[in-house]
N, C-alpha and C positions, 0 to 999 in steps of 0.2 A: 135818304140820299141814294140815288141809283149810281151804277157804274159810270154812265155817261156824265152824271152830275160830278162825280169824283174826278173824272178826267178833266172836265171844265174847270174845276176849282184848282186842280194841280197846275193846269196850263195858265190859269189867271195868276197864280202865285209865282209861276217861273216864266216870265215874259221872253226870256232869251232862248227858250226852247219851243219849238213849234207845237201846235196842238196834235199833229199827227205823230210826232215823236213821243209826246206825253202819253198818247194812247198806246204806243208800242211799249212803253216802260210800264204802264199800269197793267196791260195784259201780260207781259213777262213775268211780273211779280205774281199775279193770280196764277199763271200757268206753273210757275215754280212751286208755289204753295200746294197746287193740286197734285203735282207729280210727287211731292215729299209725302203727302198724306197716302196717296196710292201705295207708296212704298212702305208704308207704316211708320214713317218718321213723325216725330213731334216737332211742332213749330212753336218757338217761344219768342214773343216780341215783348221786351222788357217795358213795363208801364202800360201796356195794352192788354196782353192777355196770351193764352196758349191755344193751339189747336192740336187735337189728336184724334186718332181713330179709335173708337170703342166697338168691341164685337158684341152684338146681340145674339145670344144663343137661339137655336131653333125651339119653338114652343107651339103649344096647341092653343088656338084662340077660338072664338065663336063668331059666326056671322050674325051681326046684330039684328038683321031683318028676320032671318029664319031660326036663329038659335042653333043651327047646326055646327059642330065642331070643324074648324079649318086648321090645316097645318100651315105654320108660318115659318119659313126657312130662316136659317142664320143669315145675318148680314153685318156688314161693316158700315158704321155710321160715323160721320164727322162730328166732333164735340168741341165746343169752344168754352173755355173757362176764362172769365174776365179777370184782369190784373187788378191789384189793389189800387194803384194810382188811378186807372180808369174809372173804377168804381167810385172812388172818392170825388173825382172831378165831376162825374154825373150827378152824384148826390149833392153837391154844392150848387147845382143849377138852381137859379132863382124861381123858376116857373113850376113849382110844385102845385098841384091842385089842392084846393082847400081841404077836400075829403081826406088826402094823404096826410095833411099837416094835422088835421084833428085826430087821425088814427095814431100818429106818432106822439102827439102830446099825451093822449090817453094811456098809451103803453109806458110812458116814463114814470 
């Protein structure tokens, strides 16, 4: 699903709100989440998951083409941890590929 698909789905479920207003609401939610993460805050949406910023330390890497060492600067990266309820809902989805079902049965 894309952002425009999300806006259309929310607009369809809330016919008393115009699509333009729905777009403003969705954008406001995302903007608020971005600002919170920029400030280092943690976002927790019960039943869905949590967002936080993880700090990746500076390190030395290698250019895969030449093998030369390359300095990689420290950076802040957004991280999402799925909530238990969402994980269970997705797992109960009936459309598991046969391969995954076979792997699951073999591991039990």
